[in-house]
One Martini backbone bead per residue (centre of mass of N, CA, C, O) as a GRO file, in nm:
protein
  358
    1MET     BB    1   8.103 -14.839   8.911
    2LEU     BB    2   8.285 -14.654   8.742
    3ARG     BB    3   8.549 -14.803   8.811
    4LEU     BB    4   8.464 -15.075   8.689
    5THR     BB    5   8.415 -14.975   8.403
    6TRP     BB    6   8.702 -14.872   8.357
    7MET     BB    7   8.849 -15.140   8.405
    8LEU     BB    8   8.711 -15.302   8.180
    9SER     BB    9   8.801 -15.115   7.951
   10PHE     BB   10   9.107 -15.147   7.998
   11ILE     BB   11   9.123 -15.453   7.965
   12LYS     BB   12   9.011 -15.464   7.678
   13GLN     BB   13   9.246 -15.288   7.546
   14MET     BB   14   9.474 -15.511   7.626
   15LEU     BB   15   9.373 -15.685   7.428
   16PRO     BB   16   9.384 -15.843   7.160
   17LEU     BB   17   9.234 -15.784   6.866
   18SER     BB   18   9.122 -16.071   6.813
   19VAL     BB   19   8.971 -16.089   7.085
   20ARG     BB   20   8.792 -15.837   7.055
   21VAL     BB   21   8.644 -15.929   6.802
   22ASN     BB   22   8.520 -16.188   6.925
   23LEU     BB   23   8.363 -16.040   7.149
   24TRP     BB   24   8.192 -15.866   6.960
   25ARG     BB   25   8.052 -16.096   6.818
   26LEU     BB   26   7.928 -16.230   7.070
   27ARG     BB   27   7.763 -15.989   7.168
   28ASN     BB   28   7.585 -15.954   6.913
   29LYS     BB   29   7.467 -16.238   6.913
   30SER     BB   30   7.332 -16.219   7.194
   31GLN     BB   31   7.156 -15.962   7.134
   32ASN     BB   32   7.003 -16.118   6.884
   33LEU     BB   33   6.850 -16.360   7.005
   34ARG     BB   34   6.575 -16.239   7.079
   35GLN     BB   35   6.509 -16.136   6.795
   36ARG     BB   36   6.512 -16.413   6.654
   37LEU     BB   37   6.289 -16.548   6.818
   38ASN     BB   38   6.067 -16.335   6.766
   39HIS     BB   39   6.071 -16.345   6.453
   40ARG     BB   40   5.993 -16.647   6.419
   41LEU     BB   41   5.705 -16.600   6.560
   42THR     BB   42   5.607 -16.281   6.437
   43GLY     BB   43   5.722 -16.229   6.167
   44ARG     BB   44   5.726 -16.010   5.876
   45CYS     BB   45   5.750 -15.909   5.575
   46HIS     BB   46   5.844 -15.577   5.458
   47VAL     BB   47   5.714 -15.639   5.165
   48CYS     BB   48   5.487 -15.908   5.150
   49GLN     BB   49   5.401 -16.042   5.443
   50GLY     BB   50   5.542 -16.285   5.484
   51LYS     BB   51   5.636 -16.600   5.695
   52ASN     BB   52   5.877 -16.714   5.513
   53PHE     BB   53   6.192 -16.818   5.640
   54ARG     BB   54   6.554 -16.797   5.608
   55ARG     BB   55   6.863 -16.831   5.644
   56TYR     BB   56   7.134 -16.617   5.544
   57SER     BB   57   7.426 -16.686   5.327
   58ASN     BB   58   7.777 -16.606   5.278
   59PRO     BB   59   8.113 -16.551   5.281
   60VAL     BB   60   8.053 -16.275   5.431
   61VAL     BB   61   7.813 -16.314   5.629
   62ALA     BB   62   7.949 -16.546   5.800
   63ARG     BB   63   8.145 -16.310   5.947
   64LEU     BB   64   7.897 -16.179   6.074
   65PRO     BB   65   7.724 -16.037   6.373
   66PHE     BB   66   7.455 -16.116   6.201
   67SER     BB   67   7.112 -16.163   6.119
   68PHE     BB   68   7.004 -16.331   5.831
   69TYR     BB   69   6.729 -16.301   5.596
   70ILE     BB   70   6.493 -16.476   5.375
   71CYS     BB   71   6.234 -16.448   5.163
   72THR     BB   72   6.068 -16.707   4.993
   73GLN     BB   73   5.869 -16.520   4.822
   74CYS     BB   74   6.058 -16.235   4.736
   75GLY     BB   75   6.383 -16.217   4.830
   76PHE     BB   76   6.413 -16.065   5.081
   77ILE     BB   77   6.684 -15.908   5.256
   78PHE     BB   78   6.778 -15.920   5.612
   79ALA     BB   79   6.876 -15.744   5.906
   80LEU     BB   80   6.905 -15.731   6.229
   81PRO     BB   81   6.896 -15.483   6.443
   82PRO     BB   82   7.031 -15.286   6.652
   83SER     BB   83   6.965 -15.105   6.946
   84ASN     BB   84   7.174 -14.847   6.837
   85LEU     BB   85   7.101 -14.716   6.552
   86SER     BB   86   7.110 -14.398   6.585
   87GLU     BB   87   7.432 -14.392   6.639
   88VAL     BB   88   7.547 -14.458   6.349
   89TYR     BB   89   7.476 -14.140   6.226
   90ALA     BB   90   7.566 -13.895   6.410
   91GLU     BB   91   7.895 -13.854   6.277
   92ILE     BB   92   7.864 -13.814   5.987
   93THR     BB   93   8.041 -13.712   5.703
   94THR     BB   94   8.157 -13.587   5.436
   95THR     BB   95   8.185 -13.687   5.086
   96GLU     BB   96   8.394 -13.779   4.818
   97PHE     BB   97   8.284 -13.857   4.464
   98GLY     BB   98   8.343 -13.683   4.236
   99GLU     BB   99   8.245 -13.634   3.902
  100GLY     BB  100   7.996 -13.837   3.905
  101GLU     BB  101   7.787 -13.677   4.076
  102ALA     BB  102   7.670 -13.499   3.848
  103THR     BB  103   7.544 -13.730   3.685
  104TRP     BB  104   7.337 -13.851   3.899
  105ASN     BB  105   7.197 -13.587   3.980
  106ARG     BB  106   7.089 -13.525   3.698
  107HIS     BB  107   6.924 -13.786   3.672
  108TYR     BB  108   6.739 -13.749   3.909
  109LEU     BB  109   6.610 -13.477   3.818
  110ASP     BB  110   6.513 -13.565   3.538
  111SER     BB  111   6.325 -13.787   3.645
  112ILE     BB  112   6.142 -13.601   3.807
  113ASN     BB  113   6.060 -13.406   3.577
  114LYS     BB  114   5.922 -13.632   3.400
  115TYR     BB  115   5.687 -13.685   3.654
  116THR     BB  116   5.642 -13.371   3.658
  117ASN     BB  117   5.529 -13.045   3.604
  118ALA     BB  118   5.681 -12.882   3.840
  119PRO     BB  119   5.827 -12.709   4.055
  120GLY     BB  120   5.838 -12.775   4.409
  121LYS     BB  121   5.813 -12.978   4.681
  122LEU     BB  122   6.123 -13.112   4.824
  123LEU     BB  123   6.223 -13.418   4.980
  124GLU     BB  124   6.523 -13.526   5.144
  125ILE     BB  125   6.636 -13.836   5.265
  126GLY     BB  126   6.940 -13.856   5.336
  127PHE     BB  127   7.147 -13.615   5.193
  128GLY     BB  128   7.427 -13.586   5.295
  129ASN     BB  129   7.614 -13.350   5.114
  130GLY     BB  130   7.371 -13.190   4.937
  131SER     BB  131   7.399 -13.187   4.616
  132PHE     BB  132   7.110 -13.236   4.519
  133LEU     BB  133   6.966 -13.003   4.665
  134LYS     BB  134   7.130 -12.783   4.531
  135LEU     BB  135   7.035 -12.837   4.242
  136ALA     BB  136   6.728 -12.809   4.292
  137HIS     BB  137   6.741 -12.521   4.405
  138GLU     BB  138   6.870 -12.388   4.144
  139GLU     BB  139   6.598 -12.512   3.973
  140GLY     BB  140   6.329 -12.420   4.174
  141TRP     BB  141   6.315 -12.582   4.422
  142GLU     BB  142   6.155 -12.655   4.728
  143VAL     BB  143   6.366 -12.740   4.979
  144TYR     BB  144   6.417 -13.039   5.178
  145GLY     BB  145   6.579 -13.183   5.483
  146ALA     BB  146   6.675 -13.510   5.615
  147GLU     BB  147   6.892 -13.587   5.904
  148LEU     BB  148   7.111 -13.767   6.147
  149SER     BB  149   7.358 -13.579   6.093
  150ALA     BB  150   7.502 -13.304   6.223
  151PRO     BB  151   7.734 -13.241   6.021
  152LEU     BB  152   7.546 -13.246   5.767
  153VAL     BB  153   7.355 -13.025   5.857
  154ASN     BB  154   7.568 -12.802   5.887
  155HIS     BB  155   7.666 -12.808   5.596
  156ALA     BB  156   7.393 -12.733   5.459
  157ARG     BB  157   7.354 -12.464   5.613
  158GLU     BB  158   7.652 -12.322   5.608
  159GLU     BB  159   7.779 -12.400   5.322
  160LEU     BB  160   7.510 -12.426   5.123
  161LYS     BB  161   7.252 -12.258   5.219
  162LEU     BB  162   7.013 -12.433   5.300
  163PRO     BB  163   6.689 -12.482   5.338
  164ASN     BB  164   6.501 -12.679   5.542
  165ILE     BB  165   6.686 -12.817   5.769
  166GLY     BB  166   6.681 -13.141   5.933
  167LEU     BB  167   6.710 -13.310   6.253
  168GLY     BB  168   6.596 -13.629   6.176
  169THR     BB  169   6.315 -13.777   6.148
  170ILE     BB  170   6.006 -13.762   6.010
  171GLU     BB  171   5.870 -13.787   6.285
  172GLU     BB  172   6.034 -13.569   6.441
  173LEU     BB  173   5.966 -13.335   6.220
  174ASN     BB  174   5.658 -13.327   6.161
  175TYR     BB  175   5.516 -13.357   5.896
  176ALA     BB  176   5.263 -13.283   5.714
  177ASP     BB  177   5.011 -13.365   5.549
  178GLY     BB  178   5.057 -13.309   5.220
  179SER     BB  179   5.346 -13.141   5.163
  180PHE     BB  180   5.460 -13.302   4.898
  181ASP     BB  181   5.560 -13.364   4.567
  182VAL     BB  182   5.846 -13.477   4.673
  183VAL     BB  183   6.007 -13.788   4.775
  184ALA     BB  184   6.351 -13.855   4.847
  185GLY     BB  185   6.573 -14.162   4.827
  186PHE     BB  186   6.924 -14.191   4.832
  187ASN     BB  187   7.042 -14.426   4.994
  188PHE     BB  188   6.797 -14.522   5.225
  189ILE     BB  189   6.606 -14.785   5.246
  190GLU     BB  190   6.848 -14.983   5.335
  191HIS     BB  191   6.863 -14.850   5.642
  192VAL     BB  192   6.588 -14.963   5.720
  193PRO     BB  193   6.398 -15.195   5.917
  194ASP     BB  194   6.104 -15.060   5.800
  195PRO     BB  195   6.009 -15.004   5.487
  196LYS     BB  196   5.699 -15.001   5.490
  197GLY     BB  197   5.653 -14.799   5.720
  198THR     BB  198   5.814 -14.574   5.584
  199LEU     BB  199   5.642 -14.547   5.320
  200GLU     BB  200   5.378 -14.478   5.466
  201GLY     BB  201   5.495 -14.208   5.568
  202LEU     BB  202   5.544 -14.087   5.285
  203TRP     BB  203   5.252 -14.097   5.187
  204ARG     BB  204   5.142 -13.892   5.396
  205ILE     BB  205   5.341 -13.636   5.300
  206LEU     BB  206   5.207 -13.652   5.037
  207LYS     BB  207   5.055 -13.557   4.781
  208PRO     BB  208   4.815 -13.688   4.584
  209SER     BB  209   5.036 -13.632   4.329
  210GLY     BB  210   5.276 -13.764   4.441
  211ILE     BB  211   5.634 -13.847   4.451
  212VAL     BB  212   5.840 -14.129   4.476
  213VAL     BB  213   6.204 -14.170   4.530
  214LEU     BB  214   6.416 -14.460   4.466
  215MET     BB  215   6.754 -14.544   4.569
  216CYS     BB  216   6.934 -14.858   4.546
  217PRO     BB  217   7.075 -15.135   4.585
  218ASN     BB  218   7.139 -15.419   4.367
  219ILE     BB  219   7.148 -15.749   4.466
  220SER     BB  220   7.131 -15.846   4.142
  221GLY     BB  221   7.384 -15.747   4.078
  222ILE     BB  222   7.686 -15.848   3.978
  223TYR     BB  223   7.862 -15.758   4.208
  224HIS     BB  224   7.690 -15.875   4.449
  225LEU     BB  225   7.710 -16.172   4.338
  226LEU     BB  226   8.044 -16.202   4.296
  227MET     BB  227   8.232 -16.078   4.521
  228PRO     BB  228   8.213 -16.297   4.745
  229GLU     BB  229   8.368 -16.502   4.555
  230ILE     BB  230   8.622 -16.335   4.459
  231LEU     BB  231   8.705 -16.150   4.739
  232ALA     BB  232   8.558 -16.110   4.991
  233ASP     BB  233   8.761 -15.969   5.233
  234ASN     BB  234   8.922 -15.809   4.985
  235ASP     BB  235   8.719 -15.598   4.948
  236PRO     BB  236   8.763 -15.249   4.923
  237LEU     BB  237   8.456 -15.144   4.938
  238LYS     BB  238   8.231 -15.261   5.114
  239ILE     BB  239   7.890 -15.256   4.991
  240SER     BB  240   7.703 -15.512   5.024
  241TRP     BB  241   7.765 -15.618   5.341
  242VAL     BB  242   7.667 -15.351   5.587
  243PRO     BB  243   7.618 -15.392   5.879
  244PRO     BB  244   7.407 -15.148   6.018
  245HIS     BB  245   7.356 -14.976   5.763
  246HIS     BB  246   7.258 -15.230   5.606
  247LEU     BB  247   6.931 -15.404   5.634
  248SER     BB  248   6.821 -15.378   5.332
  249TYR     BB  249   6.771 -15.607   5.040
  250PHE     BB  250   6.744 -15.531   4.695
  251ASN     BB  251   6.552 -15.554   4.404
  252LYS     BB  252   6.351 -15.473   4.151
  253THR     BB  253   6.112 -15.654   4.231
  254ASN     BB  254   6.084 -15.598   4.551
  255LEU     BB  255   6.068 -15.289   4.531
  256ARG     BB  256   5.802 -15.286   4.379
  257VAL     BB  257   5.638 -15.439   4.588
  258LEU     BB  258   5.676 -15.236   4.815
  259LEU     BB  259   5.535 -14.999   4.681
  260GLU     BB  260   5.259 -15.140   4.629
  261ASN     BB  261   5.222 -15.221   4.949
  262SER     BB  262   5.242 -14.883   5.021
  263GLY     BB  263   5.053 -14.712   4.795
  264PHE     BB  264   5.191 -14.758   4.505
  265THR     BB  265   5.270 -14.664   4.168
  266VAL     BB  266   5.470 -14.755   3.921
  267VAL     BB  267   5.607 -14.510   3.673
  268GLY     BB  268   5.936 -14.566   3.702
  269ASP     BB  269   6.246 -14.682   3.537
  270GLU     BB  270   6.584 -14.524   3.605
  271SER     BB  271   6.847 -14.739   3.604
  272HIS     BB  272   7.037 -14.701   3.338
  273LEU     BB  273   7.259 -14.492   3.501
  274MET     BB  274   7.377 -14.648   3.766
  275SER     BB  275   7.675 -14.713   3.672
  276SER     BB  276   7.787 -14.426   3.753
  277LEU     BB  277   7.850 -14.498   4.058
  278TRP     BB  278   8.144 -14.609   4.015
  279ARG     BB  279   8.293 -14.324   4.006
  280GLN     BB  280   8.331 -14.277   4.318
  281PHE     BB  281   8.602 -14.474   4.325
  282GLU     BB  282   8.823 -14.306   4.178
  283VAL     BB  283   8.934 -14.148   4.436
  284ASN     BB  284   9.064 -14.439   4.551
  285ILE     BB  285   9.109 -14.662   4.273
  286GLY     BB  286   9.213 -14.518   4.052
  287PRO     BB  287   9.474 -14.481   3.839
  288GLN     BB  288   9.598 -14.225   3.966
  289VAL     BB  289   9.616 -14.338   4.253
  290THR     BB  290   9.765 -14.617   4.201
  291ASP     BB  291  10.011 -14.503   4.058
  292SER     BB  292  10.111 -14.346   4.303
  293LYS     BB  293  10.135 -14.590   4.493
  294LEU     BB  294  10.342 -14.743   4.325
  295GLN     BB  295  10.571 -14.531   4.336
  296GLN     BB  296  10.591 -14.524   4.644
  297LEU     BB  297  10.660 -14.825   4.679
  298ILE     BB  298  10.914 -14.832   4.511
  299SER     BB  299  11.070 -14.624   4.677
  300GLU     BB  300  11.055 -14.771   4.948
  301ILE     BB  301  11.201 -15.031   4.860
  302ARG     BB  302  11.465 -14.901   4.762
  303ASP     BB  303  11.512 -14.757   5.062
  304SER     BB  304  11.540 -15.013   5.196
  305PRO     BB  305  11.748 -15.190   5.427
  306SER     BB  306  11.656 -15.440   5.333
  307GLN     BB  307  11.706 -15.733   5.214
  308LYS     BB  308  11.683 -15.933   4.975
  309GLY     BB  309  11.391 -16.139   5.003
  310GLU     BB  310  11.191 -16.274   5.235
  311ALA     BB  311  11.180 -16.029   5.428
  312ARG     BB  312  11.093 -15.821   5.215
  313VAL     BB  313  10.839 -15.959   5.119
  314GLU     BB  314  10.692 -15.963   5.396
  315LYS     BB  315  10.689 -15.655   5.445
  316TYR     BB  316  10.522 -15.599   5.144
  317ARG     BB  317  10.281 -15.787   5.097
  318GLU     BB  318  10.022 -15.624   5.185
  319ALA     BB  319  10.067 -15.374   5.007
  320ILE     BB  320  10.059 -15.525   4.738
  321LYS     BB  321   9.787 -15.657   4.767
  322SER     BB  322   9.619 -15.397   4.794
  323LEU     BB  323   9.699 -15.276   4.519
  324LEU     BB  324   9.605 -15.507   4.334
  325VAL     BB  325   9.309 -15.508   4.421
  326GLU     BB  326   9.244 -15.219   4.336
  327ARG     BB  327   9.317 -15.250   4.033
  328MET     BB  328   9.125 -15.487   3.975
  329THR     BB  329   8.862 -15.350   4.065
  330TRP     BB  330   8.861 -15.121   3.858
  331THR     BB  331   8.848 -15.305   3.613
  332MET     BB  332   8.580 -15.438   3.691
  333LEU     BB  333   8.410 -15.177   3.696
  334SER     BB  334   8.452 -15.106   3.398
  335ASP     BB  335   8.318 -15.363   3.291
  336LEU     BB  336   8.040 -15.330   3.435
  337SER     BB  337   7.954 -15.065   3.293
  338ALA     BB  338   7.906 -15.233   3.024
  339LEU     BB  339   7.728 -15.487   3.126
  340GLU     BB  340   7.480 -15.397   3.295
  341PRO     BB  341   7.288 -15.260   3.079
  342LEU     BB  342   7.254 -15.523   2.904
  343LEU     BB  343   7.109 -15.678   3.165
  344GLY     BB  344   6.962 -15.499   3.379
  345ALA     BB  345   7.213 -15.496   3.630
  346GLU     BB  346   7.253 -15.266   3.809
  347VAL     BB  347   7.380 -15.147   4.106
  348GLY     BB  348   7.115 -14.972   4.077
  349VAL     BB  349   6.792 -14.859   4.185
  350LEU     BB  350   6.533 -14.655   4.002
  351LEU     BB  351   6.226 -14.555   4.146
  352LEU     BB  352   5.886 -14.445   4.067
  353GLY     BB  353   5.604 -14.326   4.266
  354LYS     BB  354   5.250 -14.322   4.295
  355ARG     BB  355   4.972 -14.263   4.432
  356GLN     BB  356   4.716 -14.449   4.479
  357GLY     BB  357   4.422 -14.330   4.317
  358GLU     BB  358   4.538 -14.042   4.167
   0.00000   0.00000   0.00000
């Protein structure tokens, strides 16, 4: 059996990349077939509990081997999860976000301080590189962190020296009822397949006066609306439609509905600085980076033994295309940073909710 498995794996690796990609798409579509049939018969919207859905697609989604649906009642869009979802996050490592990270972490903590009396017990779920927890810890909060990636947990414990860091889900870490003054999830809720069930779990571990803080992509933001039309597969960021990492897709309206249907009253919308999130991409496609890439490309072309003409153009066509798309994308992000706040359509939504009846 092991020999047969090895042989099949070897044969698969020998196939052309295009064939392997098509086989991967076919496999995922077949694995999702039972989920699709079951969902059509028994599924309810994880935001509003409605039962009316239709398949959702756009130029990007149409190329993905996942089944997307939209609730016709509240506009919530979701993708059916793969069976091995926990494996998706097991080995994620720390990411460099650049100077903008200090801006949005400061805004997150200021927003929390605005709606709470004093530093208390704060849990961040899916804490990533731990930079927000580090800031909250330095400013007097008793911090806790839950994360699915072992490398990120080790980084928080060993490099940042943060206390109370746990590996696993909130259910696996078994936090007691009424444990926390604040439970925060920044770029978290869009990753879970059952957002309502997840929020009800957060309600349980909050103190009666506790605050939940959620920040997630705003699918009604200008970028997410326009990029599938403008760039489609050429989008260098690839942040809009990215299952199995993002399974739930919210806007301001249905994220508020989700909070209210999960036992919370929305007490604050602090989305106005979320356009600062665009700065994270400066480290990859900002002017300093792409200027350097341009000079390297010019030097490489000058030193190329190929003769000028069609052969040389073909050789460097994809590299030039990639560079131009990156430079155009950064220009578009700079423009969006000015336009989004005027429209109230920032790339991210930041809402704070308090337990209802408290």
